[in-house]
TORTI-445700 format. One line per 2 residues: their letters; for each residue x, y, z of N, C-alpha, C. Coordinates in steps of 0.02 Angstrom, whole numbers, plus 50000, padded with zeros to 5 digits. Example, Ala and Ser with C-alpha at 12.3 -4.5 7.8 and 13.67 -1.06 7.14 Angstrom:
BEGIN
as> 50660 49716 50390 50615 49775 50390 50660 49835 50390 | 50642 49888 50354 50684 49947 50357 50645 50002 50394
END
This chain:
BEGIN
xx> 57503 46547 35633 57459 46554 35671 57436 46550 35743 | 57475 46501 35761 57468 46446 35832 57521 46495 35872
xx> 57557 46532 35848 57609 46562 35867 57580 46643 35915 | 57525 46658 35863 57490 46714 35870 57434 46716 35922
xx> 57420 46645 35910 57372 46636 35970 57382 46622 36030 | 57437 46599 36059 57496 46600 36103 57509 46674 36148
xx> 57526 46715 36085 57560 46783 36103 57477 46837 36142 | 57435 46800 36100 57386 46846 36123 57351 46828 36198
xx> 57363 46761 36186 57327 46725 36278 57365 46758 36324 | 57434 46754 36319 57492 46790 36355 57480 46850 36376
xx> 57458 46890 36324 57449 46964 36338 57385 46969 36381 | 57331 46944 36347 57276 46944 36387 57293 46926 36481
xx> 57306 46865 36492 57341 46859 36557 57374 46903 36578 | 57435 46941 36532 57478 46988 36566 57424 47047 36591
xx> 57364 47070 36544 57330 47126 36540 57292 47109 36614 | 57274 47053 36620 57221 47065 36665 57268 47057 36740
xx> 57310 47027 36757 57342 47014 36804 57377 47100 36806 | 57422 47141 36777 57403 47210 36789 57366 47243 36793
xx> 57293 47231 36777 57229 47264 36807 57232 47259 36869 | 57246 47184 36890 57224 47170 36971 57278 47202 37027
xx> 57336 47207 37000 57402 47260 37013 57359 47332 37030 | 57339 47353 36964 57325 47441 36981 57281 47444 37032
xx> 57218 47380 37028 57179 47390 37098 57202 47387 37144 | 57239 47332 37169 57279 47320 37227 57320 47389 37252
xx> 57364 47422 37219 57418 47463 37215 57359 47533 37248 | 57308 47538 37203 57257 47580 37238 57207 47584 37299
xx> 57202 47527 37295 57185 47512 37365 57230 47519 37415 | 57286 47507 37407 57348 47508 37468 57380 47574 37469
xx> 57347 47618 37434 57396 47670 37433 57458 47685 37390 | 57488 47629 37383 57543 47617 37345 57557 47662 37268
xx> 57552 47737 37270 57554 47774 37208 57612 47749 37143 | 57671 47752 37171 57735 47733 37126 57703 47656 37099
xx> 57690 47620 37130 57684 47549 37116 57623 47560 37059 | 57564 47614 37053 57517 47610 37027 57535 47636 36956
xx> 57587 47697 36959 57589 47731 36912 57643 47675 36858 | 57699 47640 36897 57715 47586 36862 57676 47536 36835
xx> 57610 47518 36843 57587 47461 36833 57530 47487 36772 | 57521 47557 36772 57469 47605 36727 57514 47590 36666
xx> 57575 47607 36664 57640 47639 36603 57652 47542 36599 | 57653 47476 36617 57643 47416 36608 57611 47392 36575
xx> 57533 47427 36591 57468 47412 36561 57463 47454 36485 | 57489 47513 36469 57500 47543 36411 57536 47514 36357
xx> 57606 47481 36382 57645 47452 36338 57617 47383 36294 | 57576 47346 36360 57543 47278 36350 57488 47284 36317
xx> 57463 47364 36307 57394 47365 36249 57410 47383 36171 | 57476 47423 36208 57514 47440 36133 57538 47377 36084
xx> 57561 47343 36125 57584 47265 36088 57532 47243 36074 | 57476 47232 36102 57409 47197 36093 57392 47210 36016
xx> 57375 47280 36022 57367 47314 35969 57411 47309 35916 | 57459 47305 35899 57516 47291 35834 57488 47210 35824
xx> 57488 47160 35878 57467 47099 35856 57432 47099 35816 | 57373 47115 35845 57303 47131 35804 57291 47154 35739
xx> 57343 47211 35712 57348 47234 35659 57401 47198 35590 | 57435 47160 35644 57478 47097 35611 57444 47033 35576
xx> 57400 47011 35637 57344 46971 35610 57311 47001 35561 | 57282 47052 35548 57217 47069 35531 57253 47080 35453
xx> 57319 47112 35445 57342 47095 35370 57354 47049 35367 | 57387 46995 35398 57413 46926 35374 57345 46889 35352
xx> 57280 46915 35365 57220 46855 35375 57199 46920 35292 | 57212 46960 35277 57185 47013 35219 57208 46975 35177
xx> 57253 46957 35161 57295 46936 35101 57283 46878 35069 | 57244 46847 35123 57214 46763 35089 57152 46755 35069
END
């Protein structure tokens, strides 16, 4: 469980940083960087969903 907790914290930090990167890219008008960061946010969101699903299945069996 400790690894899931650490992984969740790292995902949250990455999502927050990518959110700030989206805001900065939008403000500066760098649309290619904006598209890349939105894609990274989608991947991180998918990873977080998979993590939550895995933890939910692990705790359901106990």
